[in-house]
C-alpha positions in Angstrom: 0.0 0.0 0.0 1.4 3.4 -1.0 1.4 6.4 1.2 -1.1 8.1 -1.1 -3.4 5.1 -0.7 -3.2 5.3 3.0 -3.7 9.0 3.4 -6.1 11.3 1.4 -4.5 14.2 -0.4 -4.8 17.7 1.2 -6.5 20.3 -1.0 -4.4 23.3 -1.9 -5.5 26.8 -2.9 -4.2 28.2 -6.1 -4.4 31.7 -7.8 -6.1 33.4 -4.8 -7.9 36.7 -5.5 -6.1 39.9 -4.6 -8.8 42.0 -3.0 -8.7 42.8 0.7 -11.1 40.1 2.0 -9.8 37.5 -0.4 -6.3 38.4 0.5 -7.0 37.5 4.1 -8.2 34.1 3.0 -5.1 33.7 0.9 -3.0 34.5 4.0 -4.8 31.7 5.9 -4.3 29.3 3.0 -0.6 30.2 2.9 -0.4 29.5 6.7 -2.0 26.1 6.2 0.5 25.3 3.4 3.5 26.0 5.6 5.6 22.8 6.0 7.2 21.3 9.1 11.0 21.5 9.1 13.3 18.5 9.1 15.7 19.5 11.9 16.1 16.4 14.1 19.0 13.9 13.9 19.5 10.7 15.9 21.0 12.2 19.1 18.4 14.9 19.3 15.6 12.3 18.7 17.0 9.9 21.3 17.1 12.8 23.8 13.6 13.7 22.8 12.5 10.1 23.4 14.4 9.8 26.7 13.0 13.2 27.8 9.4 12.2 27.5 10.0 8.6 28.7 12.0 9.3 31.8 10.3 12.5 32.7 6.9 10.9 32.4 7.7 7.9 34.6 10.3 7.2 37.2 10.4 10.6 38.8 6.6 10.5 39.3 5.7 6.9 39.9 8.5 5.0 41.5 6.7 5.2 44.9 3.4 3.9 43.4 5.1 1.0 41.6 7.0 0.1 44.9 3.8 0.1 46.8 2.1 -2.4 44.4 5.1 -4.7 43.8 7.1 -4.2 47.0 10.7 -5.4 46.7 9.9 -6.8 43.2 9.5 -3.3 41.7 12.5 -3.8 39.4 10.8 -6.9 38.1 7.7 -4.8 37.3 9.8 -2.4 35.3 11.4 -5.3 33.4 8.0 -6.8 32.7 6.8 -3.5 31.3 9.9 -3.3 29.1 9.3 -6.8 27.7 5.7 -5.9 26.9 7.0 -2.8 25.2 9.7 -4.4 23.1 7.6 -6.1 20.3 5.4 -3.0 20.1 8.5 -0.9 19.7 9.6 -3.1 16.8 6.2 -2.7 15.1 6.4 1.1 15.4 10.0 1.0 14.0 8.8 -0.8 10.9 5.8 1.5 10.5 8.0 4.6 10.7 9.7 3.4 7.5 6.4 2.3 5.8 4.5 5.5 6.6 6.8 8.4 7.7 4.0 10.8 8.6 2.7 12.8 11.6 -0.4 11.2 13.3 1.6 8.0 12.9 -0.6 5.6 14.9 -3.8 6.8 13.1 -2.1 6.4 9.7 -0.8 2.9 10.7 -4.3 1.7 11.7 -5.8 3.2 8.6 -3.3 1.3 6.4 -3.8 -1.9 8.2 -7.6 -1.9 8.6 -8.7 0.4 5.8 -11.0 2.2 8.2 -11.1 6.0 8.3 -13.4 5.9 11.4 -11.0 3.6 13.3 -8.0 5.7 12.2 -9.7 8.9 13.6 -10.5 7.0 16.8 -6.9 5.9 17.3 -5.7 9.4 16.5 -7.9 10.9 19.1 -6.9 8.1 21.6 -3.2 9.1 21.0 -4.0 12.8 21.7 -6.0 11.7 24.8 -3.2 9.4 26.0 -0.5 12.1 25.5 -2.7 14.6 27.3 -3.3 12.2 30.2 0.4 11.6 30.4 1.3 15.3 30.3 -1.4 15.9 33.0 0.0 13.2 35.3 3.5 14.6 34.9 2.3 18.2 35.5 0.7 17.0 38.8 3.9 15.2 39.7 5.9 18.2 38.9 3.8 20.3 41.3 4.8 17.9 44.1 8.5 18.6 43.6 8.0 22.4 43.0 6.2 22.6 46.4 9.4 21.4 48.0 10.6 25.0 47.2 7.5 27.1 46.8 4.7 27.3 49.4 1.9 27.8 46.9 -1.5 26.2 46.2 -1.0 23.0 44.2 -3.6 23.9 41.6 -2.0 27.2 40.9 1.4 25.5 40.4 -0.1 23.0 38.1 -1.8 25.7 36.0 1.4 27.7 35.7 3.4 24.6 34.7 1.0 23.7 31.9 0.7 27.2 30.5 4.5 27.8 30.6 5.4 24.5 29.0 2.7 25.2 26.4 4.5 28.4 25.4 7.8 26.5 25.0 6.1 23.8 22.9 4.7 26.5 20.6 8.0 28.2 20.2 9.5 26.0 17.5 10.4 22.3 17.0 14.2 22.8 17.0 14.2 25.2 19.9 11.7 23.0 21.8 13.7 19.8 21.3 17.0 21.5 22.1 15.4 22.8 25.3 14.1 19.3 26.0 17.5 17.7 25.2 19.2 19.9 27.8 16.5 19.0 30.3 17.0 15.3 29.4 20.7 15.4 30.1 20.0 16.9 33.5 17.3 14.4 34.4 19.3 11.4 33.4 22.2 12.8 35.4 20.0 13.0 38.4 19.0 9.3 38.1 22.6 8.3 37.6 23.5 10.2 40.7 21.0 8.2 42.7 22.2 4.9 41.3 25.9 5.7 41.9 25.2 7.0 45.4 23.2 3.9 46.3 25.9 1.5 45.3 28.8 3.6 46.6 27.3 4.6 50.0 25.6 1.2 50.5 27.7 -1.5 48.8 26.0 -4.2 50.9 22.9 -4.0 48.5 24.9 -6.0 46.0 24.5 -9.0 48.3 20.8 -8.4 48.4 20.2 -8.3 44.7 19.0 -12.0 44.5 16.1 -11.0 46.8 14.7 -8.8 44.0 14.0 -11.9 41.8 10.6 -13.6 42.7 11.2 -17.3 43.6 7.6 -18.2 44.1 4.5 -18.8 42.0 2.3 -17.4 44.7 -0.6 -15.5 43.0 -0.4 -12.6 45.4 3.2 -11.9 44.5 2.7 -12.0 40.8 -0.6 -10.2 41.0 1.3 -7.3 42.6 4.0 -7.4 40.0 1.5 -7.4 37.1 -0.5 -4.6 38.8 2.7 -2.6 39.2 3.6 -3.5 35.6 0.7 -1.4 34.4 2.0 1.7 36.2 5.6 0.8 35.1 4.3 0.6 31.5 3.3 4.2 31.9 7.0 5.0 32.7 8.0 3.6 29.3 5.5 5.7 27.4 7.5 8.0 25.1 9.2 6.0 22.3 6.0 6.1 20.3 6.0 9.9 20.5 9.0 9.8 18.2 7.0 8.6 15.2 4.7 11.6 15.5 7.6 14.0 14.8 8.8 11.9 11.9 8.1 14.7 9.4 10.7 16.8 11.3 13.4 14.1 11.3 16.3 13.8 9.0 16.5 10.4 7.2 13.5 9.0 9.2 13.8 5.4 7.8 17.1 5.0 9.6 16.9 7.6 12.4 13.6 6.7 13.9 14.2 2.9 14.4 17.6 3.5 15.9 16.2 6.2 18.3 13.3 3.9 19.4 15.6 1.0 20.4 18.2 3.2 22.1 15.5 4.9 24.1 13.9 1.6 25.2 17.2 0.0 26.2 18.6 3.1 28.1 15.3 3.6 29.9 15.0 0.0 31.0 18.6 -0.1 32.4 18.1 3.1 34.3 14.7 2.2 35.6 15.7 -1.2 37.0 18.7 0.2 38.7 16.8 3.2 40.3 14.0 0.9 41.4 16.7 -1.5 42.9 18.2 1.3 45.0 14.8 2.6 46.0 13.2 -0.6 47.3 16.4 -1.9 49.0 17.2 1.3 50.9 13.9 3.0 51.6 10.9 1.4 53.4 7.9 1.0 51.1 5.6 2.8 53.5 7.9 5.9 53.3 7.7 5.8 49.6 3.9 5.6 49.8 3.7 8.7 52.0 5.6 11.2 49.9 4.7 13.3 46.9 8.4 13.6 45.9 9.6 10.0 46.0 13.0 10.3 44.4 13.9 13.2 46.6 13.2 11.0 49.6 15.3 8.2 48.1 18.3 10.6 47.5 18.1 11.9 51.0 18.0 8.5 52.6 20.7 7.1 50.4 23.2 9.9 50.7 22.2 11.6 54.0 22.4 14.9 52.0 19.7 17.5 51.4 17.1 16.5 48.9 17.0 20.0 47.3 19.4 19.0 44.5 17.5 16.0 43.3 14.2 17.9 43.8 15.4 20.6 41.4 16.5 17.9 38.9 13.1 16.2 39.3 11.4 19.5 38.4 13.5 19.7 35.3 12.6 16.1 34.4 8.9 16.5 34.8 8.7 19.8 33.0 10.5 18.1 30.1 8.0 15.3 30.1 5.2 17.8 29.8 6.8 19.7 26.9 7.5 16.6 24.7 4.0 15.2 25.2 2.5 18.5 24.2 4.7 18.5 21.0 3.6 14.9 20.2 -0.2 15.5 20.8 -0.2 18.7 18.8 1.5 17.0 15.8 -1.1 14.2 15.9 -3.9 16.8 15.7 -2.0 18.5 12.9 -1.6 15.2 11.0 -5.2 14.3 11.4 -6.2 17.7 10.1 -3.9 17.3 7.1 -5.5 13.9 6.4 -8.9 15.6 6.4 -10.1 13.9 9.6 -10.2 17.1 11.6 -11.0 20.7 10.7 -8.4 22.3 8.5 -7.7 25.0 11.0 -5.8 22.5 13.2 -3.5 21.8 10.2 -2.3 25.4 10.0 1.5 25.9 10.6 2.6 29.4 11.7 5.0 31.1 9.3 6.7 32.6 12.3 7.3 29.6 14.6 6.8 26.8 12.0 4.6 25.0 14.6 0.9 24.2 14.5 -0.1 26.9 17.0 -3.9 26.2 17.0 -3.3 22.5 17.5 -0.9 23.2 20.3 -3.3 25.6 22.0 -6.0 22.9 22.0 -3.7 20.4 23.5 -2.7 22.8 26.3 -6.3 23.4 27.1 -7.1 19.7 27.4 -4.0 19.0 29.6 -4.9 21.9 31.9 -8.5 20.6 32.5 -7.3 17.0 33.1 -4.4 18.0 35.4 -6.7 20.1 37.6 -9.4 17.4 37.8 -7.5 14.1 38.6 -4.6 12.9 40.8 -1.4 11.5 39.4 -2.1 7.8 39.9 -5.5 7.9 38.3 -4.1 9.9 35.3 -1.2 7.4 34.9 -3.5 4.4 35.0 -5.8 5.9 32.4 -2.9 6.8 30.2 -1.4 3.3 30.4 -4.7 1.7 29.5 -5.2 4.0 26.5 -1.7 3.5 25.3 -1.8 -0.3 25.7 -5.0 -0.3 23.5 -3.3 1.8 20.9 -0.2 -0.4 20.8 -2.3 -3.5 20.4 -4.2 -2.0 17.5 -0.9 -0.9 15.8 0.5 -4.3 16.2 -2.6 -5.9 14.7 -2.5 -3.4 11.8 1.1 -4.4 10.9 0.2 -8.0 11.2 -2.7 -7.6 8.7 -0.4 -5.8 6.3 2.2 -8.6 6.5 -0.4 -11.3 6.1 -1.9 -9.5 3.1 1.6 -9.4 1.5 1.9 -5.6 1.4 5.7 -5.1 1.1 7.6 -2.4 3.0 9.8 0.1 1.1 13.3 -1.2 0.4 15.0 1.0 3.0 12.5 0.3 5.8 13.3 -1.6 9.0 11.4 -4.9 8.9 10.4 -7.5 11.6 9.0 -11.0 11.2 5.2 -11.5 11.3 5.4 -13.1 14.8 6.7 -9.9 16.4 3.5 -7.8 16.0 1.5 -10.9 17.0 3.4 -11.2 20.2 3.1 -7.4 20.7 -0.7 -7.6 20.5 -0.9 -10.6 22.8 1.4 -9.0 25.4 -0.6 -5.8 25.4 -3.8 -7.7 25.8 -2.4 -9.8 28.6 -1.3 -6.7 30.6 -4.6 -5.0 30.1 -6.4 -8.2 31.2 -4.2 -8.5 34.3 -5.3 -5.0 35.2 -9.0 -6.0 35.3 -8.3 -9.3 37.0 -6.1 -7.9 39.8 
């Protein structure tokens, strides 16, 4: 199936009249015909992926995962990574098959041939990204209140609006801003890991206790329940396919960035969770709104101010990149003709879809003010798992129908998307059973 078969063409305006009122319409048409700029290489895209993945997860939810899985929290993160892996492979192949914004919606349309299902998935992606950004905004407020004695709702609103302004600024500026934040937030996690093993070398002897040696349903029920939250911590790699129109050599860059993001995130998460559950009582993790600050303070005996500041950077970064992703999906759906054309307009000044970005910021603000962080994370994880399952099924259908990928695309065997669908379905089912 060609790209033109998968996506309807976008109408263009030619020879606009030159009178005053018509000139205004011509200016609007020119704005809608502005193109996104290919400015992202592999390092920037990996930093973008790590920024949304790490910022949206470990800094906010390590305490909640520890409460559900106990000492087996590292296993929950590893389980989530294993569920994520075949879906990551499916997204990597689709990025070469259909290198367009609104990626998941285009993938489902190509696989199922349904415009209605494509629109539904696109809206689910926007909803999932908005839920994620909302959860991270609430988590960010918890860390900011370590420094500022202000009403939580006021802080949340200021975070959302400020990060919305950054997301509207421009893709290269936004991603460089996010990349700097990512280096800081990864550095904070590495600081916790190194401090944990240097200050408390005895935890190396306790590592075997992190591996469950029982088939007791209660133990594995806790791990699977925690796995749903831990899955939220890995949400991010799929955001990279939604900025594919702003990536240089996307057929090579996107798959590499997806796999690097998944591997780096998994290693960091497992090590941070190891330090947290072995050195801090679970009840203490449950009681705090700034879990990694508590871990750092207990591990090093130093003030938690440094890691709290880094956590603020991490969470703000997560909000920015989710806003970028969701706005690009709305933009892509508009360019396909699935949403009003106004959402497909690109500013000639910022080269970003300002109206789509504004809509996303408004949605995130409402959600962040209405729900707590755990509820938002759970909703986001369920929506994202459903999307991943549908994307895997779409790729499987294309493969079974014999639709060949372009010569330069990354390709996986047919069993990979099948395993991806089944693993997503299993984790969703465990959520309802537990």
